[in-house]
N, C-alpha and C positions, 0 to 999 in steps of 0.2 A: 145457535147461529154463529157465535164467535168461533166455535170449533170448525164449522164448515168453512168459514172464511180463512182461517189459519191453514187448514188442510189444502184448500184451493190455491192459496198464494204459493205454497211451496211445491205444488205439483205442476204448476204452469211454468214450462221451461223458459218462455220468453221473459217472465218476471223474475226468475231466480237471480239472474245477473244484476238486475236493477236493485232488488232487495238487498243483495250482498254489497253493492257499491254505495248505497245511501242509507243513512239512519232513517227511522220512521218519520222524524220531524223534517229532515231534509226532503224526503219523498213528498210529504204533504205540502210543504212550501212550493216545491217544484211543480207539483200538479196544480196547485192553486194558481201560480203564475201562468201555467199553460192554459188553464181554463179562462182566466181573466184577461190574458194578453198583457199589453203594456200597462203596468199598474204601479201604484206607489206603495212604499213600505207600510204606511199606516193602514192602507186598505187590506194588505195581507194580514197584518196583525189583528185587525178587526174581524176579518173572515175566519181566521183560525183561533180567535179568542186567546191570543198570546200577547205578551208585552212587546213593545217596539224594540226593546233591548234584546229580547229573545230572538225576534225575527232578524235583527241585525247580525247576531252571531251565526245564525243558520245560513243567512244569505252570504256571509263571509266565507263559510265552508263551501257553499254551492258555487260561489264565484271562483274559489281556488280550484274546484273540480271542472271549471270552465263550462258549466251548464246554464248559468245566468250571468247577466251583465247589468251593472248599475250605472246610472247617469243622473246628474243633477238637472233639475228643471232650469231652463233659461230664465223664465219669469220669476221664479222664487227658488233661490239656491238651497233653501231648507228642505225642499221636496226632493226625495230620492226616488227615481223611477227604476223599476226592475223589469227585465224582459228575458225570455229564454234565448240562449244563443242557438246557433245551428245544431250543435251537439245536444243542447237541452231539448230542442224540438224533436230530435231523433229519439231521445229517451222518452219524452212525453208521448209521442206517437206509438212507440213500442209498448209502453205501459197501457195506453188506451186500447190498442189492438188486443193485447193479452187479456185485458179486463173484459172486452166484448166477447172474445173467444170463450172465456170462462163462463160468462153468463149464458151464452148460447148452449154450451155443453150441459150446463145445469138444467136449463129449461127443456132440453131435449128429453130429459128423464120424465117430463110431464106430458100428458095428453094435451091436445090443443085446447080442450075445454078447461083443463086444470091450469094451463098457462094463462088463459083469459081471467080466471078467478084469481090467480096469483097476482097478476098485474093490477087488477082492480083493487085488491086488498092493499097492495104496496102503494098505489096511488092514494088511497084513503089515508094510510098511515103517514105518507109523505106530506099530505095536505095539512095534517095536524101538527107535524113537527117543523115544517118550513115556515119561517116568519113571513107574515103577509107582505112585507116590503121586498122580499126576495122573489116573490111569485111574479111571473110574467103574464 
């Protein structure tokens, strides 16, 4: 599975520029902020299971690349909020479109019946590994 993902990442032209511009950690933080929207540093750290100091360093780099912006909460100055900038949103959207394009192309190799089975199996696996508090 890892080999398939690695091969796919580098064959998708939309994603090549993104992967060359950001480290894997930067990419994961940026995608997490994109999915979560306006979020706080400690939520990012918890979601990615990294220390707050690690997230701080990564967000420093993303802020220097002008894809995220930090601000302090008015109510509690200890809370640091992170949001994607306009450029960050463009990168996020490009990555999401590239990901969807990749999934579609891979699923096209399967018949409709095989796609249904694949999705059902994937949902079953996801249900086991997704913590109950994250389920909607």
